[in-house]
C-alpha positions in Angstrom: 137.5 124.5 150.4 140.9 126.0 151.2 141.0 129.1 153.4 142.9 130.9 150.9 140.6 130.0 148.1 137.3 130.8 150.3 138.8 134.1 151.3 139.0 135.0 147.5 135.2 134.7 147.2 132.8 137.7 147.6 130.2 137.4 150.4 127.7 136.5 148.1 129.6 133.4 146.7 130.4 132.6 150.3 126.7 132.5 151.1 126.0 130.3 148.2 128.8 127.9 149.0 127.6 127.8 152.4 124.1 126.8 151.4 125.5 124.1 149.2 127.6 122.9 152.3 124.6 122.7 154.4 122.7 120.9 151.6 120.0 123.7 151.3 120.4 123.8 147.6 121.8 121.5 144.9 121.6 124.2 142.0 121.8 128.1 142.0 118.9 129.9 140.3 119.1 133.7 139.8 117.3 136.2 138.2 117.6 139.6 136.5 114.4 141.4 136.9 114.3 144.8 135.0 111.1 146.9 134.9 110.6 147.8 131.3 110.2 151.4 132.0 113.4 152.7 130.5 116.8 151.6 128.8 119.2 149.7 130.7 122.3 151.6 132.0 125.9 150.8 133.2 124.6 150.0 136.8 122.3 147.4 135.4 125.2 146.0 133.5 126.9 145.3 137.3 123.7 143.2 138.0 123.6 141.5 134.8 127.1 140.4 135.1 126.7 139.5 138.7 123.5 137.3 138.3 124.5 135.6 135.0 127.8 135.2 136.2 126.9 133.3 139.6 124.6 131.1 137.6 127.3 130.2 135.2 130.0 129.7 138.0 127.7 127.4 139.8 126.3 125.5 136.9 122.9 127.0 137.4 120.6 129.2 135.7 119.5 132.8 135.4 116.1 134.0 134.4 115.2 137.2 132.5 112.0 138.5 134.2 110.3 141.7 133.3 108.6 143.2 136.3 105.7 144.6 134.1 103.1 145.7 136.8 103.0 149.4 136.0 101.9 149.7 132.4 101.6 153.3 132.8 105.2 153.8 132.1 106.2 150.5 130.3 106.4 149.7 126.7 107.6 147.0 124.3 110.3 149.3 123.0 111.9 149.0 126.4 111.4 145.3 126.6 113.2 144.7 123.2 116.0 147.2 124.2 116.5 145.3 127.5 116.7 141.9 125.6 119.2 143.5 123.1 121.5 144.7 125.8 121.6 141.7 127.9 122.5 139.5 124.8 125.0 142.2 123.6 126.8 141.9 127.0 127.3 138.3 126.2 124.6 136.6 128.2 121.7 134.2 127.5 118.6 133.2 129.5 117.7 130.4 127.0 114.1 129.6 127.4 113.8 131.1 130.8 112.1 134.5 129.7 109.4 135.5 132.1 107.1 138.3 132.9 105.3 139.2 136.3 102.3 139.5 134.1 102.5 135.7 133.6 101.5 135.3 137.3 98.7 137.9 137.7 96.2 135.3 138.1 98.3 133.4 140.9 99.2 136.5 142.5 95.5 137.4 142.8 94.7 133.9 144.3 97.6 134.5 146.8 96.0 137.8 148.0 92.6 136.3 148.4 94.5 133.7 150.5 95.7 136.6 152.7 92.4 138.0 153.1 90.8 134.8 154.1 93.5 134.2 156.7 92.8 137.9 158.0 96.2 139.2 157.1 95.0 141.7 154.4 92.1 144.2 154.0 90.7 146.7 151.4 91.2 150.3 152.4 89.6 153.4 151.0 91.4 156.0 153.1 92.4 159.2 150.7 96.0 159.7 150.0 96.1 162.5 152.4 94.6 160.4 155.2 97.1 157.4 154.1 100.0 159.7 154.9 98.7 161.0 158.0 97.8 157.4 159.4 101.4 156.1 158.3 103.2 158.1 160.9 106.7 159.1 160.5 110.3 157.5 161.2 110.1 158.8 165.0 106.2 158.5 165.3 104.2 155.2 165.0 101.4 155.0 162.6 97.6 154.6 163.2 95.4 151.8 162.4 92.9 152.6 159.5 89.3 152.5 160.6 88.8 150.0 157.7 91.4 147.6 159.1 88.6 145.8 161.1 86.3 145.1 158.2 85.2 141.4 158.2 86.9 138.7 155.9 83.6 138.5 154.1 83.4 142.2 153.3 87.1 142.3 152.3 86.7 139.5 149.8 83.7 141.1 148.3 85.4 144.5 148.1 88.6 143.1 146.5 86.6 140.9 143.9 84.6 144.2 142.9 88.0 145.9 142.7 88.9 143.4 139.9 85.6 143.7 138.2 86.2 147.5 138.0 83.3 148.6 140.1 85.4 151.3 141.8 87.3 154.5 140.4 91.1 154.6 140.1 93.0 155.2 143.0 89.8 154.9 145.4 90.9 151.9 147.2 94.0 149.6 148.0 94.4 146.1 149.2 96.7 146.3 152.0 98.7 143.7 154.1 97.8 143.7 157.8 101.1 143.7 159.7 102.0 146.3 162.3 101.3 150.0 162.0 103.7 150.7 165.0 106.6 148.6 163.2 110.0 150.7 163.2 110.3 149.5 159.7 108.0 152.0 157.5 107.8 149.2 154.9 105.9 146.9 157.5 103.0 149.4 158.1 100.5 147.7 156.2 101.9 148.2 152.9 99.7 148.3 149.9 99.6 145.1 147.8 97.1 146.2 144.8 95.9 149.2 143.6 93.3 150.2 140.9 94.7 151.5 137.6 92.6 151.4 134.3 95.6 151.2 131.9 96.0 148.9 129.0 98.8 146.4 129.6 101.2 145.6 126.7 100.5 141.9 127.2 97.2 141.4 129.1 95.4 144.3 127.5 92.4 145.4 129.5 92.0 142.0 131.3 93.0 143.7 134.6 92.3 147.0 136.3 94.2 146.2 139.3 97.7 145.5 139.4 99.9 144.1 142.4 102.6 146.3 143.9 106.3 145.8 143.5 107.0 144.4 147.0 104.2 141.9 146.5 104.9 140.8 143.1 108.5 140.6 143.4 109.0 137.8 146.2 106.1 135.8 144.8 107.6 135.9 141.3 110.8 134.7 142.6 109.4 131.9 144.5 107.1 130.8 141.6 110.0 130.5 139.6 112.1 128.7 142.2 114.8 131.4 142.6 117.3 130.2 145.2 119.3 133.8 145.7 117.2 136.8 144.9 120.1 139.5 144.8 119.2 143.1 144.7 120.6 146.5 145.6 121.2 148.0 149.2 118.1 150.1 148.8 116.0 147.0 149.2 117.6 145.9 152.5 114.6 147.6 154.6 112.2 145.8 152.2 113.6 142.2 153.0 111.2 141.7 156.0 108.3 142.3 153.8 109.8 140.2 151.2 109.9 137.2 153.6 106.4 138.1 155.1 104.9 138.1 151.7 106.5 134.5 150.9 105.7 133.0 154.1 102.3 134.2 154.5 101.0 133.3 151.2 102.4 129.8 151.9 104.7 129.6 148.8 106.6 126.2 148.8 109.9 127.9 147.6 111.4 130.6 150.0 114.2 132.4 148.0 116.9 134.2 150.2 117.3 138.0 149.4 120.7 139.2 149.5 121.7 142.9 148.9 124.9 144.3 147.4 125.9 147.8 146.8 124.8 149.5 143.7 127.1 151.0 141.1 127.6 154.8 141.3 129.9 156.5 138.8 131.4 159.9 138.5 130.4 162.4 136.0 127.0 161.0 135.4 123.6 159.9 136.7 122.2 156.6 137.3 118.4 157.4 137.9 116.1 156.3 135.1 113.8 159.0 136.1 116.5 161.5 135.3 117.8 159.8 132.2 114.2 159.9 131.0 114.1 163.6 131.7 117.4 164.4 129.7 115.8 162.4 126.6 112.5 164.2 126.9 113.7 167.5 127.4 116.2 167.2 124.5 119.3 167.5 126.5 120.6 164.4 124.6 119.4 162.9 121.2 117.9 159.8 122.7 118.4 156.9 125.1 121.1 155.7 122.7 123.2 159.1 122.8 126.9 158.3 123.2 126.9 160.7 126.2 124.5 158.6 128.0 125.4 155.8 130.5 122.9 153.5 129.0 124.2 150.3 127.6 123.0 151.1 124.2 124.6 154.7 124.5 128.1 152.9 125.6 127.7 150.6 122.7 126.9 153.3 120.1 129.9 155.3 121.6 132.2 152.2 120.9 132.5 150.4 124.3 132.8 146.7 124.1 131.0 144.1 126.1 134.6 142.7 127.2 135.4 145.9 128.7 132.1 146.3 130.6 132.4 142.8 131.8 136.0 143.4 132.8 135.0 146.7 134.6 132.3 144.8 136.7 134.7 142.1 137.8 137.3 144.7 138.9 134.8 146.7 141.1 133.4 143.5 142.4 130.7 143.1 144.9 130.5 145.1 148.2 128.0 145.8 151.1 128.7 149.5 151.2 127.7 152.1 148.6 130.6 154.0 147.0 131.3 156.0 143.9 133.5 154.4 141.3 135.7 156.8 139.2 134.6 157.1 135.5 138.4 156.8 134.8 138.4 153.1 135.9 135.6 152.2 133.1 137.7 154.1 130.4 140.7 152.2 131.6 139.2 148.8 131.0 138.0 150.2 127.5 141.4 151.2 126.5 142.9 148.0 127.7 140.5 146.1 125.4 140.5 148.5 122.6 144.5 148.4 122.5 144.4 144.7 121.5 141.7 145.0 118.9 141.6 148.4 117.3 143.0 149.0 113.9 145.5 151.9 113.7 144.9 154.4 110.9 146.0 157.8 110.3 143.3 160.7 110.4 144.0 164.4 110.6 141.5 166.1 112.9 142.7 169.5 112.2 144.7 169.8 109.0 147.2 172.2 107.6 148.9 171.5 104.3 152.5 170.4 104.0 154.3 170.7 100.6 157.5 168.4 100.1 159.4 170.8 97.7 162.0 168.2 96.6 159.5 165.3 96.2 158.8 164.7 92.4 155.6 166.1 91.2 153.0 163.7 90.1 154.8 160.9 91.9 152.7 158.6 94.2 153.7 155.7 96.0 152.3 152.9 98.4 153.8 152.6 101.8 153.5 149.8 104.3 151.8 150.4 107.6 151.0 147.8 110.3 147.3 147.5 111.5 147.9 146.9 115.2 151.4 146.4 116.8 149.7 144.5 119.7 148.2 141.8 117.5 150.9 139.5 115.7 148.2 138.4 113.3 147.2 142.1 112.5 148.9 142.2 109.3 149.7 145.2 107.2 148.1 147.6 104.8 149.3 149.9 102.1 148.9 153.8 102.6 149.2 156.2 99.5 151.9 158.9 99.9 152.6 162.1 97.7 154.1 165.3 97.3 151.5 167.0 99.5 150.2 165.7 102.7 148.2 167.0 105.6 149.3 167.0 109.3 147.8 168.1 112.5 148.1 172.0 112.9 149.2 171.4 116.5 152.1 169.5 115.2 153.9 172.7 114.0 155.2 175.7 115.8 157.0 178.8 114.4 158.5 179.6 117.6 158.5 176.3 119.6 159.2 176.1 123.6 162.1 174.0 124.7 160.3 170.6 125.1 158.3 170.9 121.7 159.6 168.0 119.5 157.3 168.3 116.6 158.0 170.3 113.3 159.3 173.7 113.4 161.7 176.0 111.0 164.8 174.2 110.3 163.7 171.0 112.3 163.6 167.6 111.1 160.9 165.0 112.0 159.5 161.8 110.9 156.4 161.2 109.2 154.8 158.0 110.5 155.7 155.0 108.1 157.2 157.5 105.4 160.2 159.7 105.3 162.0 162.4 107.3 161.0 165.8 106.5 162.7 169.2 107.4 160.6 172.5 107.5 162.1 175.3 105.2 159.4 177.9 105.2 155.7 178.7 105.6 152.8 180.6 103.8 150.2 182.6 105.7 147.0 184.1 104.9 146.1 187.9 105.3 145.1 187.4 109.0 148.5 185.5 109.6 147.1 182.1 110.0 149.5 179.4 108.4 148.2 177.8 105.4 151.0 175.9 104.0 154.3 174.4 105.3 157.2 173.9 102.8 159.5 171.1 103.7 162.3 169.0 102.1 162.5 165.2 102.4 165.4 162.6 102.8 164.7 160.1 99.9 167.0 157.6 102.0 164.8 157.7 105.0 161.9 155.7 103.7 160.4 153.5 106.5 161.9 155.6 109.4 165.6 155.1 109.1 168.7 156.5 107.5 172.0 155.2 106.2 174.0 157.5 108.8 171.6 156.1 111.4 170.5 159.7 112.8 167.4 159.7 114.9 164.8 162.3 115.2 162.5 162.9 118.4 159.3 164.0 116.6 157.0 162.0 114.6 153.6 163.0 113.0 151.0 161.1 111.5 149.7 162.5 108.1 147.4 161.8 105.1 148.1 162.2 101.4 146.1 165.3 100.0 145.4 163.6 96.8 144.0 160.5 98.7 142.4 162.1 101.4 138.7 161.5 102.3 136.7 164.0 104.3 134.9 162.3 107.2 132.5 163.2 110.1 134.1 163.0 113.5 132.2 163.6 116.7 134.4 164.3 119.8 132.6 163.2 122.8 133.3 164.3 126.4 131.4 163.6 129.8 127.9 164.8 129.9 128.4 166.6 133.3 131.3 168.9 134.2 130.9 167.8 138.0 131.8 164.3 139.5 128.8 164.5 141.4 126.0 166.2 139.1 123.8 168.5 141.2 125.7 168.3 144.4 126.6 171.9 144.4 123.0 173.5 143.6 120.8 170.8 144.0 120.0 170.7 140.2 121.8 168.3 138.3 121.1 170.2 135.0 123.4 173.1 136.3 126.3 170.6 135.6 125.5 169.8 132.0 128.6 170.1 129.9 127.8 172.4 127.1 131.1 171.1 125.4 130.0 167.4 125.8 129.9 167.1 121.9 131.6 168.9 119.1 131.5 167.8 115.4 134.4 168.3 113.0 135.4 167.4 109.4 138.5 165.3 109.4 140.8 164.0 106.7 141.6 160.4 106.8 143.3 157.9 104.7 141.1 156.2 101.9 140.7 152.8 103.6 138.3 154.3 106.2 135.4 155.2 103.5 134.7 151.4 103.6 134.7 151.3 107.5 131.7 149.0 108.7 129.2 150.1 111.6 130.8 149.5 115.0 134.4 148.8 113.9 137.0 149.9 116.3 139.9 152.2 115.4 142.7 154.0 116.9 143.5 157.2 115.2 147.1 157.4 115.8 148.0 160.0 118.5 144.3 161.0 118.8 142.3 158.4 120.5 139.9 155.5 119.9 137.1 155.9 117.5 134.0 153.7 116.4 131.9 153.9 113.5 128.4 155.2 114.4 125.9 152.3 113.7 122.8 154.8 113.5 124.0 157.6 111.3 126.8 156.2 109.0 125.9 155.6 105.6 127.8 153.2 103.2 130.9 155.3 101.9 130.2 157.9 104.4 131.0 156.8 107.8 130.4 158.9 111.0 133.0 158.2 113.6 132.4 158.7 117.4 135.3 159.2 119.7 135.1 156.4 122.2 138.0 157.4 124.3 141.1 159.6 124.4 144.4 157.8 124.5 145.2 159.4 127.9 144.7 156.9 130.6 144.5 158.9 134.0 143.6 155.6 135.8 146.8 153.8 134.8 148.8 156.9 135.8 147.2 156.9 139.3 147.8 153.2 139.7 151.6 153.7 138.9 152.0 156.4 141.4 150.3 154.1 144.0 152.7 151.3 143.1 155.5 153.5 143.3 
């Protein structure tokens, strides 16, 4: 491989290609192993893209394996949501769908093998005693009095654990490694615990369940995983990963590689915290459009292409860092700019009456669907004597750089005519209710015979044809880039203005909008039809993102 080509690889790709060069592997087999105790979030999306992407790049395969060893917190709902999310992101595991529970019998046999080799023992210390004996980061642990039990006694106790003869939590099977190790994970870690909980796949067949640090490496080895890719918090667990594979005499020994997990500003990535947000009613559910879950992002209007592009841009690193939310939104805007239909919707309407436009006259005007799409085509939009424009597009006493409508000023109505304000009507409180204008009949389509130009352009909707729609304006769920960093409680940074619901006036074509269809409301942002609460003929629109792109502006400053 050329030096330039090799330097463009990330560190995981270099490891894989070195393994190929040494003849260690002829095929890459990776896995995405979620625990089904919640919905996947944007951090998982990075891992999904990495694992499935590596398998695709090197002509291998990626397994989807559910780490279902903690039935107290797991459910079929989470399993189905995970499968939907992975497929929506554009990846397929084919026939390679596995569960850690598939291997319960094999894991049990491997644990018995450890006991017979004198490398595991049953311990009945209380939780308090266990903490005391474990030691600290600066103080070595002490060996349990049960550590010297005979192999025969340990085999008997472990079998009786399986038969359900002991209360929950009364005994553990522990690895016999080194209580003085500087790595706390190697101080005789637990391998099995007693839990009488109905399992979603095995029912009541088991009342002992293997621990993650025992299950995970052995499941990888059983499946023939070549590269077990996980986040940096598992780096200290790698010695135990290797010990478990080696001491249970597995034929395959996968290589664990750690990379930096995704941290994103203005959100949280802990499933525990996300569950708390759901259970305490701070959001409407796991798929609330303000949540960083994949289902929440999808409902808000994110596309799989945008998320995959985001994962590609942030890359793979060895050091944890925090990525600006603006970059994710930038990737979204880049994608939606190419696919979203342009339509006219007035969010805060004020009526404009065109006094010299013939009463009762209506006409259809041509409007482009997407200037970025050569094949996007055109649509016809109805126009009449009365139209709505945005209230913010008019000022009675405008400042110098305000180029919208004002008394005596001429502007362009998008796709329509030039209009000039002549007077306004107000209610008793002084609020403007109607703006009176005249129009130039020769300016249809945005030009005039005399070639004059205007600086301001407003979108509009014909009053006679307007359809009222529900629009939900979403913002960040938190006001702080690092929720909880100031007070220690992330709830203190919840954004009370993260959602506002309004009624808007839309061009009539939007009443037939399909769920998850993408639109750009001209000058207002990108919006998506909510797939959950929309009804036929009554769509609900979620604001996906504003048109402002702070990341693109920042990049231009850097390049300048």
